[in-house]
BALOBA-1460 file (C-alpha; in Angstrom, 3 decimals):
// residues 399
<rec num="1" residu="m" x="20.439" y="2.331" z="-4.563"/>
<rec num="2" residu="r" x="19.044" y="-1.115" z="-3.445"/>
<rec num="3" residu="i" x="15.659" y="-1.230" z="-2.158"/>
<rec num="4" residu="t" x="16.850" y="-2.117" z="1.144"/>
<rec num="5" residu="t" x="18.802" y="0.906" z="1.492"/>
<rec num="6" residu="k" x="15.958" y="3.062" z="0.169"/>
<rec num="7" residu="l" x="13.457" y="1.499" z="2.850"/>
<rec num="8" residu="t" x="15.726" y="1.972" z="5.633"/>
<rec num="9" residu="l" x="16.631" y="5.346" z="4.848"/>
<rec num="10" residu="i" x="12.776" y="6.240" z="4.504"/>
<rec num="11" residu="i" x="12.170" y="4.455" z="7.893"/>
<rec num="12" residu="s" x="14.918" y="6.200" z="9.557"/>
<rec num="13" residu="c" x="14.220" y="9.711" z="8.359"/>
<rec num="14" residu="l" x="10.460" y="9.278" z="9.674"/>
<rec num="15" residu="l" x="11.323" y="7.859" z="12.958"/>
<rec num="16" residu="i" x="14.178" y="10.703" z="13.469"/>
<rec num="17" residu="v" x="11.445" y="13.238" z="12.577"/>
<rec num="18" residu="l" x="9.226" y="11.648" z="15.192"/>
<rec num="19" residu="f" x="12.099" y="11.453" z="17.674"/>
<rec num="20" residu="i" x="12.675" y="15.175" z="17.232"/>
<rec num="21" residu="t" x="9.010" y="15.951" z="17.470"/>
<rec num="22" residu="l" x="8.579" y="14.045" z="20.647"/>
<rec num="23" residu="a" x="11.887" y="15.604" z="22.099"/>
<rec num="24" residu="w" x="10.552" y="18.900" z="21.333"/>
<rec num="25" residu="t" x="6.976" y="18.280" z="22.691"/>
<rec num="26" residu="s" x="8.632" y="16.644" z="25.805"/>
<rec num="27" residu="y" x="10.728" y="19.844" z="26.297"/>
<rec num="28" residu="r" x="7.705" y="22.211" z="25.890"/>
<rec num="29" residu="h" x="5.772" y="19.847" z="28.356"/>
<rec num="30" residu="d" x="8.545" y="20.009" z="30.972"/>
<rec num="31" residu="q" x="8.976" y="23.682" z="30.293"/>
<rec num="32" residu="q" x="5.202" y="24.202" z="31.012"/>
<rec num="33" residu="m" x="5.172" y="21.851" z="34.186"/>
<rec num="34" residu="a" x="8.128" y="23.542" z="35.673"/>
<rec num="35" residu="l" x="6.878" y="26.984" z="35.095"/>
<rec num="36" residu="q" x="3.375" y="25.953" z="36.581"/>
<rec num="37" residu="e" x="5.354" y="24.335" z="39.727"/>
<rec num="38" residu="t" x="7.325" y="27.566" z="39.953"/>
<rec num="39" residu="v" x="4.118" y="29.576" z="40.124"/>
<rec num="40" residu="g" x="2.620" y="27.367" z="42.401"/>
<rec num="41" residu="k" x="5.603" y="27.912" z="44.812"/>
<rec num="42" residu="a" x="5.513" y="31.576" z="44.587"/>
<rec num="43" residu="r" x="1.811" y="31.678" z="44.899"/>
<rec num="44" residu="a" x="2.140" y="29.691" z="48.324"/>
<rec num="45" residu="i" x="4.784" y="31.955" z="49.441"/>
<rec num="46" residu="a" x="2.931" y="35.150" z="48.667"/>
<rec num="47" residu="r" x="-0.190" y="33.855" z="50.554"/>
<rec num="48" residu="q" x="1.690" y="32.820" z="53.483"/>
<rec num="49" residu="i" x="3.105" y="36.330" z="53.924"/>
<rec num="50" residu="i" x="-0.153" y="37.952" z="53.521"/>
<rec num="51" residu="e" x="-1.755" y="35.399" z="56.174"/>
<rec num="52" residu="t" x="1.039" y="36.316" z="58.263"/>
<rec num="53" residu="r" x="0.549" y="40.072" z="58.084"/>
<rec num="54" residu="d" x="-3.376" y="39.692" z="58.664"/>
<rec num="55" residu="y" x="-2.769" y="37.621" z="61.522"/>
<rec num="56" residu="l" x="-0.271" y="39.974" z="63.113"/>
<rec num="57" residu="s" x="-2.359" y="42.901" z="62.566"/>
<rec num="58" residu="s" x="-5.440" y="41.312" z="64.238"/>
<rec num="59" residu="v" x="-3.756" y="39.763" z="67.425"/>
<rec num="60" residu="v" x="-0.807" y="42.139" z="68.176"/>
<rec num="61" residu="t" x="-1.408" y="45.285" z="70.278"/>
<rec num="62" residu="t" x="0.053" y="48.596" z="69.973"/>
<rec num="63" residu="a" x="1.752" y="48.065" z="73.123"/>
<rec num="64" residu="q" x="3.336" y="45.185" z="72.054"/>
<rec num="65" residu="v" x="4.445" y="46.750" z="68.747"/>
<rec num="66" residu="e" x="5.994" y="49.451" z="70.867"/>
<rec num="67" residu="q" x="8.012" y="47.173" z="73.132"/>
<rec num="68" residu="n" x="9.138" y="44.960" z="70.169"/>
<rec num="69" residu="p" x="9.056" y="46.529" z="66.560"/>
<rec num="70" residu="a" x="9.863" y="42.971" z="65.126"/>
<rec num="71" residu="l" x="6.165" y="42.338" z="65.652"/>
<rec num="72" residu="i" x="5.178" y="44.896" z="63.110"/>
<rec num="73" residu="p" x="3.422" y="42.943" z="60.399"/>
<rec num="74" residu="q" x="5.164" y="44.485" z="57.531"/>
<rec num="75" residu="v" x="8.554" y="43.572" z="59.320"/>
<rec num="76" residu="a" x="7.311" y="40.267" z="60.506"/>
<rec num="77" residu="a" x="6.341" y="39.369" z="57.074"/>
<rec num="78" residu="t" x="9.775" y="40.570" z="55.420"/>
<rec num="79" residu="r" x="11.671" y="38.421" z="57.908"/>
<rec num="80" residu="i" x="9.598" y="35.318" z="57.590"/>
<rec num="81" residu="a" x="9.794" y="35.998" z="53.851"/>
<rec num="82" residu="r" x="13.629" y="35.647" z="54.210"/>
<rec num="83" residu="r" x="13.305" y="32.561" z="55.928"/>
<rec num="84" residu="l" x="10.964" y="30.629" z="53.615"/>
<rec num="85" residu="t" x="13.155" y="31.371" z="50.582"/>
<rec num="86" residu="q" x="16.653" y="31.144" z="52.481"/>
<rec num="87" residu="g" x="18.668" y="28.982" z="49.904"/>
<rec num="88" residu="s" x="16.160" y="28.978" z="46.980"/>
<rec num="89" residu="p" x="16.307" y="31.123" z="43.986"/>
<rec num="90" residu="y" x="12.925" y="32.895" z="45.116"/>
<rec num="91" residu="y" x="13.233" y="36.624" z="46.034"/>
<rec num="92" residu="v" x="10.369" y="38.094" z="47.864"/>
<rec num="93" residu="r" x="9.502" y="41.663" z="48.887"/>
<rec num="94" residu="q" x="6.537" y="43.873" z="49.636"/>
<rec num="95" residu="v" x="5.715" y="46.654" z="47.304"/>
<rec num="96" residu="s" x="3.006" y="49.714" z="47.268"/>
<rec num="97" residu="l" x="2.154" y="52.570" z="45.492"/>
<rec num="98" residu="r" x="1.902" y="54.351" z="48.800"/>
<rec num="99" residu="y" x="5.227" y="52.862" z="50.389"/>
<rec num="100" residu="r" x="6.456" y="53.768" z="53.723"/>
<rec num="101" residu="n" x="9.739" y="51.792" z="53.569"/>
<rec num="102" residu="p" x="11.832" y="52.986" z="50.602"/>
<rec num="103" residu="q" x="12.543" y="49.457" z="50.005"/>
<rec num="104" residu="n" x="9.234" y="48.603" z="49.195"/>
<rec num="105" residu="r" x="9.029" y="51.104" z="46.195"/>
<rec num="106" residu="p" x="8.053" y="49.125" z="43.378"/>
<rec num="107" residu="d" x="10.115" y="49.016" z="39.938"/>
<rec num="108" residu="s" x="8.385" y="49.726" z="36.549"/>
<rec num="109" residu="y" x="6.919" y="46.298" z="36.184"/>
<rec num="110" residu="e" x="5.592" y="46.300" z="39.647"/>
<rec num="111" residu="q" x="4.187" y="49.646" z="39.365"/>
<rec num="112" residu="a" x="2.354" y="48.772" z="36.273"/>
<rec num="113" residu="v" x="0.875" y="45.608" z="37.668"/>
<rec num="114" residu="l" x="-0.233" y="47.542" z="40.933"/>
<rec num="115" residu="q" x="-1.975" y="49.941" z="38.485"/>
<rec num="116" residu="q" x="-3.872" y="46.979" z="37.190"/>
<rec num="117" residu="f" x="-4.846" y="45.730" z="40.404"/>
<rec num="118" residu="k" x="-6.486" y="48.971" z="41.491"/>
<rec num="119" residu="g" x="-10.136" y="48.935" z="40.903"/>
<rec num="120" residu="s" x="-10.183" y="45.381" z="39.302"/>
<rec num="121" residu="q" x="-11.070" y="41.858" z="40.244"/>
<rec num="122" residu="v" x="-7.611" y="40.431" z="39.311"/>
<rec num="123" residu="s" x="-6.551" y="38.005" z="41.897"/>
<rec num="124" residu="e" x="-2.899" y="37.496" z="40.882"/>
<rec num="125" residu="q" x="-0.500" y="38.326" z="37.964"/>
<rec num="126" residu="f" x="2.656" y="36.609" z="36.672"/>
<rec num="127" residu="k" x="4.581" y="36.785" z="33.501"/>
<rec num="128" residu="v" x="8.080" y="35.666" z="32.128"/>
<rec num="129" residu="v" x="10.165" y="38.760" z="31.387"/>
<rec num="130" residu="g" x="13.727" y="38.877" z="29.792"/>
<rec num="131" residu="t" x="15.119" y="36.657" z="26.963"/>
<rec num="132" residu="g" x="17.469" y="33.728" z="26.834"/>
<rec num="133" residu="d" x="19.430" y="33.003" z="30.181"/>
<rec num="134" residu="h" x="18.081" y="36.240" z="31.789"/>
<rec num="135" residu="e" x="14.466" y="35.236" z="31.727"/>
<rec num="136" residu="t" x="12.685" y="35.917" z="35.245"/>
<rec num="137" residu="l" x="9.251" y="34.935" z="36.664"/>
<rec num="138" residu="r" x="7.601" y="37.760" z="38.068"/>
<rec num="139" residu="y" x="4.465" y="37.006" z="40.271"/>
<rec num="140" residu="l" x="2.426" y="39.361" z="42.184"/>
<rec num="141" residu="l" x="-0.348" y="38.749" z="44.814"/>
<rec num="142" residu="p" x="-2.172" y="41.710" z="45.630"/>
<rec num="143" residu="m" x="-2.782" y="42.775" z="49.307"/>
<rec num="144" residu="v" x="-6.006" y="44.353" z="50.390"/>
<rec num="145" residu="a" x="-6.750" y="46.616" z="53.465"/>
<rec num="146" residu="a" x="-8.624" y="44.686" z="56.302"/>
<rec num="147" residu="q" x="-10.259" y="46.343" z="59.245"/>
<rec num="148" residu="s" x="-7.321" y="45.481" z="61.482"/>
<rec num="149" residu="c" x="-4.856" y="47.286" z="58.897"/>
<rec num="150" residu="l" x="-6.531" y="50.764" z="59.740"/>
<rec num="151" residu="a" x="-5.040" y="50.807" z="63.201"/>
<rec num="152" residu="c" x="-1.875" y="51.938" z="61.475"/>
<rec num="153" residu="h" x="-2.914" y="52.813" z="57.786"/>
<rec num="154" residu="g" x="-6.354" y="54.753" z="58.783"/>
<rec num="155" residu="t" x="-6.487" y="58.353" z="59.686"/>
<rec num="156" residu="f" x="-3.398" y="60.126" z="60.988"/>
<rec num="157" residu="e" x="-5.042" y="60.867" z="64.414"/>
<rec num="158" residu="q" x="-5.972" y="56.947" z="64.771"/>
<rec num="159" residu="a" x="-2.259" y="55.711" z="63.979"/>
<rec num="160" residu="p" x="0.156" y="54.971" z="67.060"/>
<rec num="161" residu="r" x="2.204" y="57.453" z="68.397"/>
<rec num="162" residu="f" x="5.544" y="55.759" z="67.004"/>
<rec num="163" residu="v" x="3.692" y="55.716" z="63.527"/>
<rec num="164" residu="q" x="2.910" y="59.440" z="63.947"/>
<rec num="165" residu="q" x="6.205" y="60.270" z="64.761"/>
<rec num="166" residu="r" x="7.851" y="58.627" z="61.636"/>
<rec num="167" residu="f" x="5.273" y="59.330" z="59.182"/>
<rec num="168" residu="p" x="3.892" y="62.919" z="59.559"/>
<rec num="169" residu="k" x="0.317" y="63.995" z="58.649"/>
<rec num="170" residu="g" x="-0.272" y="63.882" z="55.062"/>
<rec num="171" residu="h" x="1.893" y="61.038" z="54.201"/>
<rec num="172" residu="p" x="0.197" y="58.868" z="51.476"/>
<rec num="173" residu="s" x="0.346" y="56.016" z="53.620"/>
<rec num="174" residu="y" x="-2.804" y="56.999" z="55.551"/>
<rec num="175" residu="n" x="-6.232" y="57.190" z="55.005"/>
<rec num="176" residu="y" x="-6.972" y="53.444" z="53.815"/>
<rec num="177" residu="h" x="-10.431" y="51.906" z="53.860"/>
<rec num="178" residu="p" x="-11.581" y="48.340" z="54.193"/>
<rec num="179" residu="g" x="-10.969" y="46.710" z="50.735"/>
<rec num="180" residu="d" x="-8.457" y="49.104" z="49.435"/>
<rec num="181" residu="l" x="-5.439" y="47.946" z="47.693"/>
<rec num="182" residu="i" x="-2.591" y="48.455" z="50.093"/>
<rec num="183" residu="g" x="0.141" y="46.759" z="47.745"/>
<rec num="184" residu="a" x="1.267" y="43.470" z="46.678"/>
<rec num="185" residu="i" x="3.417" y="40.502" z="47.620"/>
<rec num="186" residu="s" x="6.055" y="40.445" z="44.858"/>
<rec num="187" residu="v" x="8.109" y="37.105" z="44.000"/>
<rec num="188" residu="s" x="10.773" y="36.975" z="41.511"/>
<rec num="189" residu="v" x="12.402" y="33.684" z="40.307"/>
<rec num="190" residu="p" x="15.369" y="33.511" z="37.944"/>
<rec num="191" residu="l" x="14.729" y="30.788" z="35.168"/>
<rec num="192" residu="s" x="18.253" y="29.955" z="34.278"/>
<rec num="193" residu="g" x="18.449" y="27.363" z="36.819"/>
<rec num="194" residu="l" x="15.140" y="25.904" z="35.933"/>
<rec num="195" residu="q" x="16.079" y="25.684" z="32.288"/>
<rec num="196" residu="q" x="19.390" y="24.039" z="33.021"/>
<rec num="197" residu="a" x="17.494" y="21.502" z="35.018"/>
<rec num="198" residu="i" x="15.153" y="21.007" z="32.056"/>
<rec num="199" residu="m" x="17.963" y="20.572" z="29.787"/>
<rec num="200" residu="r" x="19.654" y="17.809" z="32.020"/>
<rec num="201" residu="g" x="16.154" y="16.102" z="31.904"/>
<rec num="202" residu="i" x="15.979" y="16.319" z="28.198"/>
<rec num="203" residu="r" x="19.369" y="15.374" z="27.487"/>
<rec num="204" residu="q" x="18.819" y="12.131" z="29.605"/>
<rec num="205" residu="e" x="15.684" y="11.416" z="27.770"/>
<rec num="206" residu="i" x="17.490" y="12.103" z="24.430"/>
<rec num="207" residu="v" x="20.124" y="9.675" z="25.144"/>
<rec num="208" residu="l" x="17.493" y="6.989" z="26.363"/>
<rec num="209" residu="e" x="15.037" y="7.689" z="23.539"/>
<rec num="210" residu="g" x="17.881" y="7.625" z="20.915"/>
<rec num="211" residu="t" x="19.028" y="4.188" z="22.170"/>
<rec num="212" residu="i" x="15.470" y="2.916" z="21.521"/>
<rec num="213" residu="l" x="15.282" y="4.668" z="18.315"/>
<rec num="214" residu="l" x="18.625" y="3.002" z="17.251"/>
<rec num="215" residu="l" x="17.425" y="-0.442" z="18.502"/>
<rec num="216" residu="l" x="14.100" y="0.264" z="16.748"/>
<rec num="217" residu="v" x="15.771" y="0.816" z="13.313"/>
<rec num="218" residu="l" x="18.036" y="-2.044" z="13.746"/>
<rec num="219" residu="v" x="15.046" y="-4.572" z="14.386"/>
<rec num="220" residu="t" x="12.581" y="-2.892" z="11.899"/>
<rec num="221" residu="g" x="15.135" y="-3.139" z="9.302"/>
<rec num="222" residu="w" x="15.953" y="-6.683" z="10.056"/>
<rec num="223" residu="l" x="12.375" y="-7.782" z="10.050"/>
<rec num="224" residu="i" x="11.547" y="-5.886" z="7.020"/>
<rec num="225" residu="n" x="14.431" y="-7.434" z="5.293"/>
<rec num="226" residu="r" x="13.620" y="-11.085" z="6.424"/>
<rec num="227" residu="i" x="9.776" y="-10.659" z="5.954"/>
<rec num="228" residu="i" x="9.323" y="-8.361" z="2.695"/>
<rec num="229" residu="l" x="12.795" y="-7.692" z="1.152"/>
<rec num="230" residu="a" x="14.356" y="-11.122" z="1.164"/>
<rec num="231" residu="p" x="11.441" y="-12.930" z="-0.654"/>
<rec num="232" residu="v" x="11.143" y="-10.033" z="-3.039"/>
<rec num="233" residu="a" x="14.834" y="-10.491" z="-3.736"/>
<rec num="234" residu="k" x="14.079" y="-14.139" z="-4.571"/>
<rec num="235" residu="v" x="11.667" y="-13.346" z="-7.027"/>
<rec num="236" residu="s" x="14.118" y="-10.568" z="-8.694"/>
<rec num="237" residu="e" x="16.543" y="-13.258" z="-8.932"/>
<rec num="238" residu="g" x="14.390" y="-15.758" z="-10.402"/>
<rec num="239" residu="i" x="13.265" y="-13.316" z="-13.052"/>
<rec num="240" residu="e" x="16.841" y="-12.376" z="-13.597"/>
<rec num="241" residu="a" x="17.868" y="-16.146" z="-14.116"/>
<rec num="242" residu="v" x="15.019" y="-16.661" z="-16.483"/>
<rec num="243" residu="a" x="15.949" y="-13.459" z="-18.448"/>
<rec num="244" residu="t" x="19.527" y="-14.634" z="-18.549"/>
<rec num="245" residu="s" x="19.122" y="-18.570" z="-19.353"/>
<rec num="246" residu="g" x="15.664" y="-18.820" z="-20.942"/>
<rec num="247" residu="n" x="15.120" y="-21.503" z="-18.422"/>
<rec num="248" residu="f" x="11.534" y="-21.571" z="-17.244"/>
<rec num="249" residu="t" x="11.880" y="-24.962" z="-15.336"/>
<rec num="250" residu="s" x="13.178" y="-23.623" z="-11.806"/>
<rec num="251" residu="p" x="10.361" y="-22.386" z="-9.722"/>
<rec num="252" residu="i" x="10.845" y="-20.414" z="-6.572"/>
<rec num="253" residu="s" x="10.136" y="-21.662" z="-3.353"/>
<rec num="254" residu="v" x="7.171" y="-20.511" z="-1.401"/>
<rec num="255" residu="a" x="7.910" y="-19.592" z="2.336"/>
<rec num="256" residu="s" x="4.584" y="-17.689" z="3.142"/>
<rec num="257" residu="h" x="0.965" y="-17.349" z="2.142"/>
<rec num="258" residu="d" x="0.802" y="-13.490" z="2.271"/>
<rec num="259" residu="e" x="0.980" y="-11.156" z="-0.723"/>
<rec num="260" residu="i" x="4.507" y="-12.215" z="-1.288"/>
<rec num="261" residu="g" x="3.670" y="-15.677" z="-1.248"/>
<rec num="262" residu="r" x="0.769" y="-14.994" z="-3.908"/>
<rec num="263" residu="l" x="3.137" y="-13.171" z="-5.938"/>
<rec num="264" residu="v" x="5.804" y="-16.049" z="-5.829"/>
<rec num="265" residu="t" x="2.982" y="-18.569" z="-6.733"/>
<rec num="266" residu="s" x="1.797" y="-16.395" z="-9.513"/>
<rec num="267" residu="f" x="5.322" y="-16.172" z="-10.733"/>
<rec num="268" residu="n" x="5.791" y="-20.040" z="-10.806"/>
<rec num="269" residu="d" x="2.673" y="-20.401" z="-12.672"/>
<rec num="270" residu="l" x="3.680" y="-17.682" z="-15.085"/>
<rec num="271" residu="m" x="7.067" y="-19.668" z="-15.474"/>
<rec num="272" residu="a" x="5.222" y="-23.059" z="-15.985"/>
<rec num="273" residu="e" x="2.774" y="-21.479" z="-18.526"/>
<rec num="274" residu="l" x="6.006" y="-20.116" z="-20.553"/>
<rec num="275" residu="e" x="7.762" y="-23.432" z="-20.178"/>
<rec num="276" residu="q" x="4.713" y="-25.327" z="-21.802"/>
<rec num="277" residu="r" x="4.090" y="-22.596" z="-24.647"/>
<rec num="278" residu="t" x="8.004" y="-22.701" z="-25.071"/>
<rec num="279" residu="r" x="7.882" y="-26.494" z="-25.580"/>
<rec num="280" residu="q" x="4.972" y="-26.489" z="-27.655"/>
<rec num="281" residu="r" x="6.463" y="-23.854" z="-29.842"/>
<rec num="282" residu="r" x="9.576" y="-25.902" z="-30.242"/>
<rec num="283" residu="e" x="7.539" y="-28.846" z="-31.044"/>
<rec num="284" residu="s" x="5.648" y="-27.262" z="-33.635"/>
<rec num="285" residu="d" x="8.840" y="-25.569" z="-35.159"/>
<rec num="286" residu="e" x="10.415" y="-29.136" z="-35.173"/>
<rec num="287" residu="r" x="7.186" y="-30.607" z="-37.026"/>
<rec num="288" residu="y" x="7.325" y="-27.716" z="-39.737"/>
<rec num="289" residu="r" x="10.997" y="-28.398" z="-40.203"/>
<rec num="290" residu="n" x="10.494" y="-32.003" z="-40.704"/>
<rec num="291" residu="f" x="7.624" y="-31.326" z="-43.063"/>
<rec num="292" residu="i" x="9.611" y="-29.090" z="-45.142"/>
<rec num="293" residu="e" x="12.556" y="-31.650" z="-45.470"/>
<rec num="294" residu="i" x="10.293" y="-34.165" z="-46.527"/>
<rec num="295" residu="a" x="8.741" y="-31.867" z="-49.164"/>
<rec num="296" residu="q" x="9.363" y="-32.647" z="-52.660"/>
<rec num="297" residu="s" x="9.495" y="-28.857" z="-53.563"/>
<rec num="298" residu="p" x="12.128" y="-26.269" z="-52.393"/>
<rec num="299" residu="i" x="10.821" y="-24.353" z="-49.508"/>
<rec num="300" residu="v" x="12.000" y="-21.141" z="-47.836"/>
<rec num="301" residu="t" x="10.668" y="-19.273" z="-45.100"/>
<rec num="302" residu="l" x="11.808" y="-15.344" z="-44.926"/>
<rec num="303" residu="l" x="11.039" y="-12.163" z="-43.015"/>
<rec num="304" residu="p" x="9.556" y="-9.258" z="-44.401"/>
<rec num="305" residu="n" x="12.848" y="-7.879" z="-45.392"/>
<rec num="306" residu="g" x="13.548" y="-11.158" z="-47.349"/>
<rec num="307" residu="k" x="16.004" y="-12.676" z="-44.930"/>
<rec num="308" residu="i" x="15.874" y="-16.415" z="-45.189"/>
<rec num="309" residu="v" x="15.553" y="-18.060" z="-41.915"/>
<rec num="310" residu="i" x="14.282" y="-21.608" z="-42.923"/>
<rec num="311" residu="a" x="15.322" y="-23.863" z="-45.903"/>
<rec num="312" residu="n" x="14.789" y="-27.326" z="-46.774"/>
<rec num="313" residu="q" x="17.355" y="-29.880" z="-48.709"/>
<rec num="314" residu="k" x="15.393" y="-29.047" z="-52.160"/>
<rec num="315" residu="a" x="16.061" y="-25.209" z="-51.397"/>
<rec num="316" residu="e" x="19.953" y="-25.801" z="-51.082"/>
<rec num="317" residu="k" x="20.069" y="-27.711" z="-54.487"/>
<rec num="318" residu="l" x="17.796" y="-25.219" z="-56.185"/>
<rec num="319" residu="f" x="19.998" y="-22.381" z="-54.869"/>
<rec num="320" residu="g" x="23.450" y="-24.247" z="-55.091"/>
<rec num="321" residu="l" x="24.193" y="-23.575" z="-51.319"/>
<rec num="322" residu="s" x="24.299" y="-25.572" z="-48.217"/>
<rec num="323" residu="k" x="21.587" y="-24.623" z="-45.326"/>
<rec num="324" residu="e" x="24.095" y="-22.951" z="-43.188"/>
<rec num="325" residu="e" x="25.233" y="-20.744" z="-46.090"/>
<rec num="326" residu="l" x="21.788" y="-20.118" z="-47.295"/>
<rec num="327" residu="l" x="20.216" y="-19.008" z="-43.797"/>
<rec num="328" residu="g" x="20.525" y="-15.360" z="-43.550"/>
<rec num="329" residu="q" x="20.690" y="-14.721" z="-47.374"/>
<rec num="330" residu="c" x="18.240" y="-12.268" z="-48.725"/>
<rec num="331" residu="i" x="15.857" y="-13.914" z="-51.306"/>
<rec num="332" residu="f" x="15.566" y="-10.687" z="-53.226"/>
<rec num="333" residu="e" x="19.208" y="-11.404" z="-54.391"/>
<rec num="334" residu="f" x="18.226" y="-14.427" z="-56.093"/>
<rec num="335" residu="m" x="15.646" y="-13.162" z="-58.145"/>
<rec num="336" residu="a" x="15.844" y="-11.625" z="-61.456"/>
<rec num="337" residu="d" x="12.981" y="-9.148" z="-60.683"/>
<rec num="338" residu="p" x="12.246" y="-8.924" z="-56.887"/>
<rec num="339" residu="q" x="9.880" y="-6.083" z="-57.206"/>
<rec num="340" residu="p" x="6.541" y="-8.015" z="-57.263"/>
<rec num="341" residu="l" x="7.352" y="-9.902" z="-54.256"/>
<rec num="342" residu="q" x="8.464" y="-6.905" z="-52.343"/>
<rec num="343" residu="q" x="5.456" y="-5.004" z="-53.394"/>
<rec num="344" residu="g" x="3.388" y="-7.905" z="-52.456"/>
<rec num="345" residu="i" x="4.792" y="-8.064" z="-48.852"/>
<rec num="346" residu="a" x="4.472" y="-4.307" z="-48.567"/>
<rec num="347" residu="d" x="0.730" y="-4.514" z="-49.592"/>
<rec num="348" residu="y" x="0.210" y="-7.057" z="-46.976"/>
<rec num="349" residu="f" x="1.247" y="-4.797" z="-44.159"/>
<rec num="350" residu="s" x="-0.388" y="-1.683" z="-45.594"/>
<rec num="351" residu="a" x="-3.753" y="-3.068" z="-46.931"/>
<rec num="352" residu="g" x="-3.885" y="-6.455" z="-45.125"/>
<rec num="353" residu="g" x="-3.801" y="-8.323" z="-48.371"/>
<rec num="354" residu="s" x="-2.026" y="-8.773" z="-51.544"/>
<rec num="355" residu="q" x="-2.577" y="-10.644" z="-54.902"/>
<rec num="356" residu="m" x="0.947" y="-11.923" z="-54.540"/>
<rec num="357" residu="i" x="0.180" y="-13.759" z="-51.304"/>
<rec num="358" residu="g" x="-1.747" y="-17.131" z="-51.611"/>
<rec num="359" residu="t" x="-1.568" y="-17.173" z="-55.408"/>
<rec num="360" residu="t" x="0.811" y="-18.891" z="-57.871"/>
<rec num="361" residu="s" x="3.066" y="-16.535" z="-59.965"/>
<rec num="362" residu="r" x="5.914" y="-17.260" z="-62.451"/>
<rec num="363" residu="q" x="9.293" y="-15.739" z="-61.240"/>
<rec num="364" residu="t" x="13.114" y="-16.026" z="-62.679"/>
<rec num="365" residu="i" x="15.681" y="-17.176" z="-60.176"/>
<rec num="366" residu="r" x="19.352" y="-17.461" z="-60.322"/>
<rec num="367" residu="d" x="21.190" y="-19.747" z="-58.354"/>
<rec num="368" residu="i" x="24.922" y="-19.003" z="-56.726"/>
<rec num="369" residu="c" x="26.265" y="-19.401" z="-60.044"/>
<rec num="370" residu="g" x="24.403" y="-17.013" z="-61.854"/>
<rec num="371" residu="r" x="22.192" y="-19.435" z="-63.527"/>
<rec num="372" residu="l" x="18.671" y="-18.326" z="-64.562"/>
<rec num="373" residu="f" x="15.546" y="-20.777" z="-64.505"/>
<rec num="374" residu="e" x="11.926" y="-20.250" z="-64.198"/>
<rec num="375" residu="v" x="9.928" y="-21.297" z="-61.273"/>
<rec num="376" residu="e" x="6.270" y="-21.311" z="-60.158"/>
<rec num="377" residu="m" x="6.199" y="-19.333" z="-56.770"/>
<rec num="378" residu="v" x="3.384" y="-19.751" z="-54.127"/>
<rec num="379" residu="v" x="3.943" y="-17.470" z="-51.113"/>
<rec num="380" residu="s" x="1.859" y="-17.950" z="-47.841"/>
<rec num="381" residu="v" x="1.879" y="-15.915" z="-44.697"/>
<rec num="382" residu="s" x="2.136" y="-17.020" z="-40.847"/>
<rec num="383" residu="q" x="1.962" y="-14.451" z="-37.744"/>
<rec num="384" residu="t" x="4.196" y="-15.413" z="-35.222"/>
<rec num="385" residu="e" x="4.175" y="-13.616" z="-31.532"/>
<rec num="386" residu="k" x="6.745" y="-11.266" z="-32.887"/>
<rec num="387" residu="e" x="6.224" y="-10.699" z="-36.538"/>
<rec num="388" residu="a" x="4.813" y="-11.958" z="-39.679"/>
<rec num="389" residu="m" x="6.859" y="-14.642" z="-41.798"/>
<rec num="390" residu="f" x="6.398" y="-15.516" z="-45.293"/>
<rec num="391" residu="t" x="6.899" y="-18.832" z="-46.747"/>
<rec num="392" residu="a" x="7.721" y="-19.717" z="-50.609"/>
<rec num="393" residu="i" x="7.021" y="-22.878" z="-52.100"/>
<rec num="394" residu="l" x="8.888" y="-23.073" z="-55.331"/>
<rec num="395" residu="r" x="8.499" y="-25.433" z="-58.474"/>
<rec num="396" residu="a" x="11.113" y="-25.760" z="-61.282"/>
<rec num="397" residu="i" x="9.319" y="-25.335" z="-64.729"/>
<rec num="398" residu="k" x="10.725" y="-27.624" z="-67.027"/>
<rec num="399" residu="d" x="10.761" y="-26.587" z="-70.535"/>
């Protein structure tokens, strides 16, 4: 896989993870904001109803109520609540543990909350109940008995005649005192519509942010390829060209002065140094070959395994082979007893020196026709960049 593809995949994965994280965070934030807004509206409705009850109980007289039952605080508050919530998902009602109207009987959740309100300083209670598409926000705001409320909810004897007629003595809705909990305003809001609105907003954000993400990936990939990967690719191509051709004379152009520019400059300096060393080595090899060519004695240069790599004209005459035929031959095959030379080479590598190296020894050599003749052999060693090379100077002994 190309580095461009790898880097693009890595950046894309990181951006996708960031995108998913932001989308989830945005969803949770919108959900919390929508829930807080819903709770705020439920609180406002409940407070308006309680203020309406308190106001009517303090200004409406018993005579007015007997003439117009719609002025009863509980009745008026219920009707006002219906108007306030008309056309909205909010469902409002008044509940009490000591209810008079059966419609004000609390359900299990409302009953548990009313029990919490009794004897405590809890100002309100809200909770999301249910699961999935059936989640509902339940909000309750407690109603506390004021002095004006005792006109109907005080003792039986103090209650108006129409209240006494409907609710006999001993009914639990009597005998309240100022500050007692009368009940609560209960607001229920299904959250399915709210969730749908949130999801519509999230989908719009995903489309917008997804488009931005795609453009960001494309622009980022283009910039990275232009600024980083293209110069690196040039360096890679230059190295491959050098490795293939061995030509160190083609520097790479420097387009910047950043880390990549310094890398290209260092690579060009390295190529120049290698070119200089290569030229010096070629010149040295040429001088060495010229030297052995004009030498008056047969000279061969061999590897540790005996393979001949350099030979002069005198060596050609000695062995009876042309230079092309002689190169690649093993010198041990031309010696009557190659063991001393082999042992000397082995001692050089194992002990760092040998009596065979640098001294003159008498050896018996055979030519290509099998004729034997005595020679004096002097072996020297030179260390190249790769391995050691041995040079043997031979001088024929004339009887």
